[in-house]
PyMOL commands that place a pseudoatom at each C-alpha (Angstrom):
pseudoatom trace, name=CA, resn=MET, resi=1, chain=A, elem=C, hetatm=0, pos=[-28.502, 7.372, -16.196]
pseudoatom trace, name=CA, resn=GLY, resi=2, chain=A, elem=C, hetatm=0, pos=[-26.557, 5.871, -18.845]
pseudoatom trace, name=CA, resn=GLY, resi=3, chain=A, elem=C, hetatm=0, pos=[-28.903, 5.772, -21.385]
pseudoatom trace, name=CA, resn=ALA, resi=4, chain=A, elem=C, hetatm=0, pos=[-28.594, 2.624, -24.099]
pseudoatom trace, name=CA, resn=GLU, resi=5, chain=A, elem=C, hetatm=0, pos=[-25.256, 2.291, -22.861]
pseudoatom trace, name=CA, resn=GLY, resi=6, chain=A, elem=C, hetatm=0, pos=[-26.341, 1.550, -19.269]
pseudoatom trace, name=CA, resn=PRO, resi=7, chain=A, elem=C, hetatm=0, pos=[-24.773, 3.222, -16.041]
pseudoatom trace, name=CA, resn=ARG, resi=8, chain=A, elem=C, hetatm=0, pos=[-21.415, 4.386, -16.579]
pseudoatom trace, name=CA, resn=ARG, resi=9, chain=A, elem=C, hetatm=0, pos=[-18.584, 2.337, -14.696]
pseudoatom trace, name=CA, resn=HIS, resi=10, chain=A, elem=C, hetatm=0, pos=[-14.736, 3.140, -13.903]
pseudoatom trace, name=CA, resn=HIS, resi=11, chain=A, elem=C, hetatm=0, pos=[-13.349, -0.256, -14.862]
pseudoatom trace, name=CA, resn=GLY, resi=12, chain=A, elem=C, hetatm=0, pos=[-9.624, -1.244, -13.601]
pseudoatom trace, name=CA, resn=ARG, resi=13, chain=A, elem=C, hetatm=0, pos=[-7.255, 1.034, -12.146]
pseudoatom trace, name=CA, resn=GLY, resi=14, chain=A, elem=C, hetatm=0, pos=[-7.318, 4.316, -14.267]
pseudoatom trace, name=CA, resn=GLY, resi=15, chain=A, elem=C, hetatm=0, pos=[-9.969, 5.990, -13.037]
pseudoatom trace, name=CA, resn=HIS, resi=16, chain=A, elem=C, hetatm=0, pos=[-7.870, 7.447, -10.430]
pseudoatom trace, name=CA, resn=HIS, resi=17, chain=A, elem=C, hetatm=0, pos=[-5.479, 10.639, -12.294]
pseudoatom trace, name=CA, resn=GLY, resi=18, chain=A, elem=C, hetatm=0, pos=[-3.562, 12.917, -10.444]
pseudoatom trace, name=CA, resn=GLY, resi=19, chain=A, elem=C, hetatm=0, pos=[-2.652, 11.519, -7.194]
pseudoatom trace, name=CA, resn=GLY, resi=20, chain=A, elem=C, hetatm=0, pos=[-5.606, 9.755, -6.518]
pseudoatom trace, name=CA, resn=ARG, resi=21, chain=A, elem=C, hetatm=0, pos=[-8.304, 10.292, -3.728]
pseudoatom trace, name=CA, resn=ARG, resi=22, chain=A, elem=C, hetatm=0, pos=[-9.516, 7.473, -1.016]
pseudoatom trace, name=CA, resn=GLY, resi=23, chain=A, elem=C, hetatm=0, pos=[-11.574, 8.781, 1.943]
pseudoatom trace, name=CA, resn=GLY, resi=24, chain=A, elem=C, hetatm=0, pos=[-10.908, 12.053, 1.158]
pseudoatom trace, name=CA, resn=ARG, resi=25, chain=A, elem=C, hetatm=0, pos=[-7.486, 12.338, 1.778]
pseudoatom trace, name=CA, resn=HIS, resi=26, chain=A, elem=C, hetatm=0, pos=[-4.883, 12.272, -1.387]
pseudoatom trace, name=CA, resn=ARG, resi=27, chain=A, elem=C, hetatm=0, pos=[-2.727, 9.150, -1.611]
pseudoatom trace, name=CA, resn=LEU, resi=28, chain=A, elem=C, hetatm=0, pos=[1.128, 9.566, -0.854]
pseudoatom trace, name=CA, resn=PHE, resi=29, chain=A, elem=C, hetatm=0, pos=[1.675, 7.075, -4.103]
pseudoatom trace, name=CA, resn=ASP, resi=30, chain=A, elem=C, hetatm=0, pos=[-0.598, 6.324, -7.149]
pseudoatom trace, name=CA, resn=TYR, resi=31, chain=A, elem=C, hetatm=0, pos=[-0.167, 2.773, -7.836]
pseudoatom trace, name=CA, resn=GLY, resi=32, chain=A, elem=C, hetatm=0, pos=[2.199, 2.914, -10.585]
pseudoatom trace, name=CA, resn=GLU, resi=33, chain=A, elem=C, hetatm=0, pos=[4.384, 5.371, -8.335]
pseudoatom trace, name=CA, resn=MET, resi=34, chain=A, elem=C, hetatm=0, pos=[4.570, 2.344, -5.762]
pseudoatom trace, name=CA, resn=ARG, resi=35, chain=A, elem=C, hetatm=0, pos=[5.931, 0.147, -8.561]
pseudoatom trace, name=CA, resn=LEU, resi=36, chain=A, elem=C, hetatm=0, pos=[8.628, 2.643, -9.359]
pseudoatom trace, name=CA, resn=LEU, resi=37, chain=A, elem=C, hetatm=0, pos=[9.625, 2.728, -5.889]
pseudoatom trace, name=CA, resn=VAL, resi=38, chain=A, elem=C, hetatm=0, pos=[9.538, -0.751, -5.037]
pseudoatom trace, name=CA, resn=LEU, resi=39, chain=A, elem=C, hetatm=0, pos=[11.881, -1.590, -7.725]
pseudoatom trace, name=CA, resn=SER, resi=40, chain=A, elem=C, hetatm=0, pos=[13.863, 1.214, -6.739]
pseudoatom trace, name=CA, resn=LEU, resi=41, chain=A, elem=C, hetatm=0, pos=[14.602, -0.642, -3.194]
pseudoatom trace, name=CA, resn=ILE, resi=42, chain=A, elem=C, hetatm=0, pos=[14.699, -3.978, -4.992]
pseudoatom trace, name=CA, resn=ALA, resi=43, chain=A, elem=C, hetatm=0, pos=[17.794, -2.499, -7.007]
pseudoatom trace, name=CA, resn=GLU, resi=44, chain=A, elem=C, hetatm=0, pos=[19.462, -0.963, -3.793]
pseudoatom trace, name=CA, resn=LYS, resi=45, chain=A, elem=C, hetatm=0, pos=[19.171, -4.572, -2.276]
pseudoatom trace, name=CA, resn=PRO, resi=46, chain=A, elem=C, hetatm=0, pos=[17.552, -8.013, -3.300]
pseudoatom trace, name=CA, resn=THR, resi=47, chain=A, elem=C, hetatm=0, pos=[14.500, -8.212, -0.614]
pseudoatom trace, name=CA, resn=TYR, resi=48, chain=A, elem=C, hetatm=0, pos=[11.129, -9.697, 0.489]
pseudoatom trace, name=CA, resn=GLY, resi=49, chain=A, elem=C, hetatm=0, pos=[7.471, -8.206, 0.803]
pseudoatom trace, name=CA, resn=TYR, resi=50, chain=A, elem=C, hetatm=0, pos=[7.597, -8.044, 4.609]
pseudoatom trace, name=CA, resn=GLU, resi=51, chain=A, elem=C, hetatm=0, pos=[11.056, -6.782, 4.306]
pseudoatom trace, name=CA, resn=LEU, resi=52, chain=A, elem=C, hetatm=0, pos=[9.992, -3.756, 1.782]
pseudoatom trace, name=CA, resn=ILE, resi=53, chain=A, elem=C, hetatm=0, pos=[7.435, -2.655, 4.293]
pseudoatom trace, name=CA, resn=ARG, resi=54, chain=A, elem=C, hetatm=0, pos=[9.585, -2.188, 6.977]
pseudoatom trace, name=CA, resn=MET, resi=55, chain=A, elem=C, hetatm=0, pos=[11.972, -0.398, 4.659]
pseudoatom trace, name=CA, resn=ILE, resi=56, chain=A, elem=C, hetatm=0, pos=[9.155, 2.127, 3.057]
pseudoatom trace, name=CA, resn=GLU, resi=57, chain=A, elem=C, hetatm=0, pos=[8.018, 2.542, 6.372]
pseudoatom trace, name=CA, resn=GLU, resi=58, chain=A, elem=C, hetatm=0, pos=[11.778, 3.208, 8.016]
pseudoatom trace, name=CA, resn=LYS, resi=59, chain=A, elem=C, hetatm=0, pos=[12.260, 5.419, 4.384]
pseudoatom trace, name=CA, resn=PHE, resi=60, chain=A, elem=C, hetatm=0, pos=[9.448, 7.680, 5.541]
pseudoatom trace, name=CA, resn=GLY, resi=61, chain=A, elem=C, hetatm=0, pos=[10.097, 8.560, 9.357]
pseudoatom trace, name=CA, resn=GLY, resi=62, chain=A, elem=C, hetatm=0, pos=[6.828, 6.069, 10.039]
pseudoatom trace, name=CA, resn=SER, resi=63, chain=A, elem=C, hetatm=0, pos=[4.607, 8.500, 8.369]
pseudoatom trace, name=CA, resn=TYR, resi=64, chain=A, elem=C, hetatm=0, pos=[3.396, 5.783, 5.949]
pseudoatom trace, name=CA, resn=ALA, resi=65, chain=A, elem=C, hetatm=0, pos=[3.600, 2.044, 5.932]
pseudoatom trace, name=CA, resn=PRO, resi=66, chain=A, elem=C, hetatm=0, pos=[2.319, 0.335, 2.945]
pseudoatom trace, name=CA, resn=SER, resi=67, chain=A, elem=C, hetatm=0, pos=[-0.148, -2.833, 3.535]
pseudoatom trace, name=CA, resn=PRO, resi=68, chain=A, elem=C, hetatm=0, pos=[0.278, -6.233, 2.462]
pseudoatom trace, name=CA, resn=GLY, resi=69, chain=A, elem=C, hetatm=0, pos=[-2.394, -5.816, 0.022]
pseudoatom trace, name=CA, resn=VAL, resi=70, chain=A, elem=C, hetatm=0, pos=[-0.422, -3.159, -1.391]
pseudoatom trace, name=CA, resn=ILE, resi=71, chain=A, elem=C, hetatm=0, pos=[3.355, -4.789, -1.576]
pseudoatom trace, name=CA, resn=TYR, resi=72, chain=A, elem=C, hetatm=0, pos=[2.475, -8.028, -2.850]
pseudoatom trace, name=CA, resn=PRO, resi=73, chain=A, elem=C, hetatm=0, pos=[0.294, -7.495, -5.923]
pseudoatom trace, name=CA, resn=THR, resi=74, chain=A, elem=C, hetatm=0, pos=[2.977, -4.560, -6.856]
pseudoatom trace, name=CA, resn=LEU, resi=75, chain=A, elem=C, hetatm=0, pos=[5.932, -7.628, -6.589]
pseudoatom trace, name=CA, resn=THR, resi=76, chain=A, elem=C, hetatm=0, pos=[3.443, -9.695, -8.451]
pseudoatom trace, name=CA, resn=TRP, resi=77, chain=A, elem=C, hetatm=0, pos=[3.516, -6.896, -11.494]
pseudoatom trace, name=CA, resn=LEU, resi=78, chain=A, elem=C, hetatm=0, pos=[6.869, -6.282, -11.333]
pseudoatom trace, name=CA, resn=ASP, resi=79, chain=A, elem=C, hetatm=0, pos=[7.719, -10.106, -11.593]
pseudoatom trace, name=CA, resn=GLU, resi=80, chain=A, elem=C, hetatm=0, pos=[5.035, -10.363, -14.629]
pseudoatom trace, name=CA, resn=ALA, resi=81, chain=A, elem=C, hetatm=0, pos=[6.048, -7.396, -16.186]
pseudoatom trace, name=CA, resn=GLY, resi=82, chain=A, elem=C, hetatm=0, pos=[9.860, -8.823, -16.360]
pseudoatom trace, name=CA, resn=TYR, resi=83, chain=A, elem=C, hetatm=0, pos=[11.125, -5.858, -13.957]
pseudoatom trace, name=CA, resn=ALA, resi=84, chain=A, elem=C, hetatm=0, pos=[11.509, -8.001, -11.069]
pseudoatom trace, name=CA, resn=ARG, resi=85, chain=A, elem=C, hetatm=0, pos=[12.620, -12.077, -10.427]
pseudoatom trace, name=CA, resn=ALA, resi=86, chain=A, elem=C, hetatm=0, pos=[11.711, -13.502, -7.622]
pseudoatom trace, name=CA, resn=VAL, resi=87, chain=A, elem=C, hetatm=0, pos=[14.450, -16.213, -5.903]
pseudoatom trace, name=CA, resn=GLU, resi=88, chain=A, elem=C, hetatm=0, pos=[13.400, -18.755, -3.408]
pseudoatom trace, name=CA, resn=ALA, resi=89, chain=A, elem=C, hetatm=0, pos=[15.622, -18.031, -0.544]
pseudoatom trace, name=CA, resn=ASP, resi=90, chain=A, elem=C, hetatm=0, pos=[15.116, -19.259, 2.907]
pseudoatom trace, name=CA, resn=GLY, resi=91, chain=A, elem=C, hetatm=0, pos=[11.560, -20.151, 2.336]
pseudoatom trace, name=CA, resn=ARG, resi=92, chain=A, elem=C, hetatm=0, pos=[10.564, -16.707, 0.710]
pseudoatom trace, name=CA, resn=LYS, resi=93, chain=A, elem=C, hetatm=0, pos=[11.176, -15.427, -2.287]
pseudoatom trace, name=CA, resn=ASN, resi=94, chain=A, elem=C, hetatm=0, pos=[13.405, -12.520, -2.113]
pseudoatom trace, name=CA, resn=TYR, resi=95, chain=A, elem=C, hetatm=0, pos=[13.085, -10.048, -5.557]
pseudoatom trace, name=CA, resn=HIS, resi=96, chain=A, elem=C, hetatm=0, pos=[15.663, -9.404, -7.437]
pseudoatom trace, name=CA, resn=ILE, resi=97, chain=A, elem=C, hetatm=0, pos=[16.058, -6.807, -10.288]
pseudoatom trace, name=CA, resn=THR, resi=98, chain=A, elem=C, hetatm=0, pos=[16.122, -7.867, -14.042]
pseudoatom trace, name=CA, resn=PRO, resi=99, chain=A, elem=C, hetatm=0, pos=[18.384, -5.858, -16.493]
pseudoatom trace, name=CA, resn=GLU, resi=100, chain=A, elem=C, hetatm=0, pos=[14.883, -4.726, -17.686]
pseudoatom trace, name=CA, resn=GLY, resi=101, chain=A, elem=C, hetatm=0, pos=[13.895, -3.693, -14.281]
pseudoatom trace, name=CA, resn=GLU, resi=102, chain=A, elem=C, hetatm=0, pos=[17.175, -1.458, -14.439]
pseudoatom trace, name=CA, resn=ALA, resi=103, chain=A, elem=C, hetatm=0, pos=[16.018, 0.139, -17.677]
pseudoatom trace, name=CA, resn=PHE, resi=104, chain=A, elem=C, hetatm=0, pos=[12.782, 0.927, -16.677]
pseudoatom trace, name=CA, resn=LEU, resi=105, chain=A, elem=C, hetatm=0, pos=[14.078, 2.274, -13.556]
pseudoatom trace, name=CA, resn=GLY, resi=106, chain=A, elem=C, hetatm=0, pos=[16.768, 4.462, -15.153]
pseudoatom trace, name=CA, resn=ALA, resi=107, chain=A, elem=C, hetatm=0, pos=[14.032, 6.098, -17.682]
pseudoatom trace, name=CA, resn=ASN, resi=108, chain=A, elem=C, hetatm=0, pos=[11.859, 6.938, -15.248]
pseudoatom trace, name=CA, resn=ARG, resi=109, chain=A, elem=C, hetatm=0, pos=[14.346, 8.402, -12.399]
pseudoatom trace, name=CA, resn=ALA, resi=110, chain=A, elem=C, hetatm=0, pos=[12.961, 11.786, -12.682]
pseudoatom trace, name=CA, resn=GLY, resi=111, chain=A, elem=C, hetatm=0, pos=[9.829, 10.509, -11.575]
pseudoatom trace, name=CA, resn=LEU, resi=112, chain=A, elem=C, hetatm=0, pos=[11.256, 8.391, -8.864]
pseudoatom trace, name=CA, resn=ASP, resi=113, chain=A, elem=C, hetatm=0, pos=[13.183, 11.464, -7.899]
pseudoatom trace, name=CA, resn=GLU, resi=114, chain=A, elem=C, hetatm=0, pos=[9.735, 13.461, -7.652]
pseudoatom trace, name=CA, resn=ILE, resi=115, chain=A, elem=C, hetatm=0, pos=[7.799, 10.952, -5.691]
pseudoatom trace, name=CA, resn=LEU, resi=116, chain=A, elem=C, hetatm=0, pos=[10.735, 10.863, -2.914]
pseudoatom trace, name=CA, resn=ALA, resi=117, chain=A, elem=C, hetatm=0, pos=[10.478, 14.395, -2.887]
pseudoatom trace, name=CA, resn=ARG, resi=118, chain=A, elem=C, hetatm=0, pos=[7.094, 14.720, -2.502]
pseudoatom trace, name=CA, resn=ALA, resi=119, chain=A, elem=C, hetatm=0, pos=[6.842, 11.910, -0.110]
pseudoatom trace, name=CA, resn=ALA, resi=120, chain=A, elem=C, hetatm=0, pos=[9.864, 13.598, 2.370]
pseudoatom trace, name=CA, resn=THR, resi=121, chain=A, elem=C, hetatm=0, pos=[7.513, 16.639, 1.956]
pseudoatom trace, name=CA, resn=GLY, resi=122, chain=A, elem=C, hetatm=0, pos=[4.460, 14.281, 3.017]
pseudoatom trace, name=CA, resn=ALA, resi=123, chain=A, elem=C, hetatm=0, pos=[6.533, 13.223, 6.132]
pseudoatom trace, name=CA, resn=ALA, resi=124, chain=A, elem=C, hetatm=0, pos=[7.586, 16.120, 7.037]
pseudoatom trace, name=CA, resn=GLU, resi=125, chain=A, elem=C, hetatm=0, pos=[4.057, 17.580, 7.278]
pseudoatom trace, name=CA, resn=GLY, resi=126, chain=A, elem=C, hetatm=0, pos=[2.914, 14.502, 8.752]
pseudoatom trace, name=CA, resn=ARG, resi=127, chain=A, elem=C, hetatm=0, pos=[0.423, 14.040, 5.647]
pseudoatom trace, name=CA, resn=GLY, resi=128, chain=A, elem=C, hetatm=0, pos=[-2.363, 11.463, 7.050]
pseudoatom trace, name=CA, resn=GLY, resi=129, chain=A, elem=C, hetatm=0, pos=[-2.192, 12.917, 10.246]
pseudoatom trace, name=CA, resn=ARG, resi=130, chain=A, elem=C, hetatm=0, pos=[0.218, 9.469, 11.425]
pseudoatom trace, name=CA, resn=ARG, resi=131, chain=A, elem=C, hetatm=0, pos=[3.562, 11.533, 11.754]
pseudoatom trace, name=CA, resn=ASP, resi=132, chain=A, elem=C, hetatm=0, pos=[3.209, 11.158, 15.858]
pseudoatom trace, name=CA, resn=VAL, resi=133, chain=A, elem=C, hetatm=0, pos=[1.717, 7.886, 15.859]
pseudoatom trace, name=CA, resn=PRO, resi=134, chain=A, elem=C, hetatm=0, pos=[3.910, 5.381, 17.338]
pseudoatom trace, name=CA, resn=MET, resi=135, chain=A, elem=C, hetatm=0, pos=[4.845, 2.200, 15.141]
pseudoatom trace, name=CA, resn=PRO, resi=136, chain=A, elem=C, hetatm=0, pos=[3.266, -0.487, 17.164]
pseudoatom trace, name=CA, resn=VAL, resi=137, chain=A, elem=C, hetatm=0, pos=[-0.229, 1.408, 17.159]
pseudoatom trace, name=CA, resn=MET, resi=138, chain=A, elem=C, hetatm=0, pos=[0.427, 2.236, 13.120]
pseudoatom trace, name=CA, resn=ARG, resi=139, chain=A, elem=C, hetatm=0, pos=[0.684, -1.437, 12.995]
pseudoatom trace, name=CA, resn=GLY, resi=140, chain=A, elem=C, hetatm=0, pos=[-2.416, -2.522, 14.858]
pseudoatom trace, name=CA, resn=MET, resi=141, chain=A, elem=C, hetatm=0, pos=[-4.638, 0.202, 12.685]
pseudoatom trace, name=CA, resn=GLU, resi=142, chain=A, elem=C, hetatm=0, pos=[-3.411, -1.102, 9.358]
pseudoatom trace, name=CA, resn=ASN, resi=143, chain=A, elem=C, hetatm=0, pos=[-3.938, -5.091, 10.515]
pseudoatom trace, name=CA, resn=LEU, resi=144, chain=A, elem=C, hetatm=0, pos=[-7.172, -3.930, 11.720]
pseudoatom trace, name=CA, resn=ARG, resi=145, chain=A, elem=C, hetatm=0, pos=[-8.119, -2.361, 8.494]
pseudoatom trace, name=CA, resn=THR, resi=146, chain=A, elem=C, hetatm=0, pos=[-6.903, -5.423, 6.390]
pseudoatom trace, name=CA, resn=ALA, resi=147, chain=A, elem=C, hetatm=0, pos=[-8.833, -7.679, 8.413]
pseudoatom trace, name=CA, resn=LEU, resi=148, chain=A, elem=C, hetatm=0, pos=[-12.158, -5.709, 8.073]
pseudoatom trace, name=CA, resn=ARG, resi=149, chain=A, elem=C, hetatm=0, pos=[-11.405, -5.157, 4.463]
pseudoatom trace, name=CA, resn=LEU, resi=150, chain=A, elem=C, hetatm=0, pos=[-10.643, -8.627, 3.948]
pseudoatom trace, name=CA, resn=ARG, resi=151, chain=A, elem=C, hetatm=0, pos=[-13.645, -10.064, 5.666]
pseudoatom trace, name=CA, resn=LEU, resi=152, chain=A, elem=C, hetatm=0, pos=[-16.714, -7.612, 3.791]
pseudoatom trace, name=CA, resn=ARG, resi=153, chain=A, elem=C, hetatm=0, pos=[-14.943, -8.384, 0.366]
pseudoatom trace, name=CA, resn=ASN, resi=154, chain=A, elem=C, hetatm=0, pos=[-15.248, -12.350, 1.302]
pseudoatom trace, name=CA, resn=GLY, resi=155, chain=A, elem=C, hetatm=0, pos=[-18.730, -11.877, 1.075]
pseudoatom trace, name=CA, resn=GLY, resi=156, chain=A, elem=C, hetatm=0, pos=[-21.996, -10.757, 2.801]
pseudoatom trace, name=CA, resn=LEU, resi=157, chain=A, elem=C, hetatm=0, pos=[-22.031, -11.127, 6.748]
pseudoatom trace, name=CA, resn=ASP, resi=158, chain=A, elem=C, hetatm=0, pos=[-25.098, -12.677, 8.316]
pseudoatom trace, name=CA, resn=THR, resi=159, chain=A, elem=C, hetatm=0, pos=[-26.619, -10.519, 11.643]
pseudoatom trace, name=CA, resn=ALA, resi=160, chain=A, elem=C, hetatm=0, pos=[-24.855, -12.338, 13.862]
pseudoatom trace, name=CA, resn=ALA, resi=161, chain=A, elem=C, hetatm=0, pos=[-21.130, -11.327, 12.688]
pseudoatom trace, name=CA, resn=GLU, resi=162, chain=A, elem=C, hetatm=0, pos=[-21.886, -7.886, 11.848]
pseudoatom trace, name=CA, resn=GLU, resi=163, chain=A, elem=C, hetatm=0, pos=[-23.208, -7.790, 15.583]
pseudoatom trace, name=CA, resn=LYS, resi=164, chain=A, elem=C, hetatm=0, pos=[-20.190, -9.309, 16.714]
pseudoatom trace, name=CA, resn=ILE, resi=165, chain=A, elem=C, hetatm=0, pos=[-17.869, -7.048, 14.853]
pseudoatom trace, name=CA, resn=ALA, resi=166, chain=A, elem=C, hetatm=0, pos=[-19.758, -4.339, 15.765]
pseudoatom trace, name=CA, resn=ALA, resi=167, chain=A, elem=C, hetatm=0, pos=[-19.242, -5.333, 19.348]
pseudoatom trace, name=CA, resn=LEU, resi=168, chain=A, elem=C, hetatm=0, pos=[-15.374, -5.911, 18.802]
pseudoatom trace, name=CA, resn=LEU, resi=169, chain=A, elem=C, hetatm=0, pos=[-14.772, -2.429, 17.418]
pseudoatom trace, name=CA, resn=ASP, resi=170, chain=A, elem=C, hetatm=0, pos=[-17.078, -0.867, 20.212]
pseudoatom trace, name=CA, resn=GLU, resi=171, chain=A, elem=C, hetatm=0, pos=[-15.147, -2.702, 22.641]
pseudoatom trace, name=CA, resn=ALA, resi=172, chain=A, elem=C, hetatm=0, pos=[-11.720, -1.644, 21.478]
pseudoatom trace, name=CA, resn=ALA, resi=173, chain=A, elem=C, hetatm=0, pos=[-12.698, 1.828, 21.287]
pseudoatom trace, name=CA, resn=ARG, resi=174, chain=A, elem=C, hetatm=0, pos=[-13.931, 2.178, 24.957]
pseudoatom trace, name=CA, resn=ALA, resi=175, chain=A, elem=C, hetatm=0, pos=[-10.913, 0.380, 25.857]
pseudoatom trace, name=CA, resn=ILE, resi=176, chain=A, elem=C, hetatm=0, pos=[-8.219, 2.722, 24.138]
pseudoatom trace, name=CA, resn=ALA, resi=177, chain=A, elem=C, hetatm=0, pos=[-10.454, 5.594, 25.567]
pseudoatom trace, name=CA, resn=GLN, resi=178, chain=A, elem=C, hetatm=0, pos=[-9.802, 4.584, 29.275]
pseudoatom trace, name=CA, resn=LEU, resi=179, chain=A, elem=C, hetatm=0, pos=[-6.090, 4.002, 28.522]
for i in range(1, 179): cmd.bond("trace and resi %d" % i, "trace and resi %d" % (i + 1))
show_as sticks, trace
zoom trace
């Protein structure tokens, strides 16, 4: 154990170095790399969160689509860091790059080029086993994953809710297997 200091725990996002791992698979991007990619897309064209998800998905041929749970915190960070600013237009926040963001992007151009090259290679190899998954199916999988994560994060489930979720998942699996 951790002795007098207590058990060792990793705090913050610094615990994942060198590509990060989650569920036994390498992530396509580390957290800071996603910031750089999103900022580069905003530099090309001021845009909003959902459109960024679509742009990234398109850029990588459908092999990767970030969830809203990745994109929106990234946009918030870029805004708070002064690299992008949100402008309300037509009921949505469009993000624009700032001069500080342009400087940050310029200073990290080599890193961005490496991210894009690695991502293109990953897309060509079908990293994550998702290269041939149709976009509507990919979207449905991501929606299910996000809904489950949010529901489980919001507190404990009672026995009835656990059984209902398990039954819904089992029913969906049976229906898919019969297609």
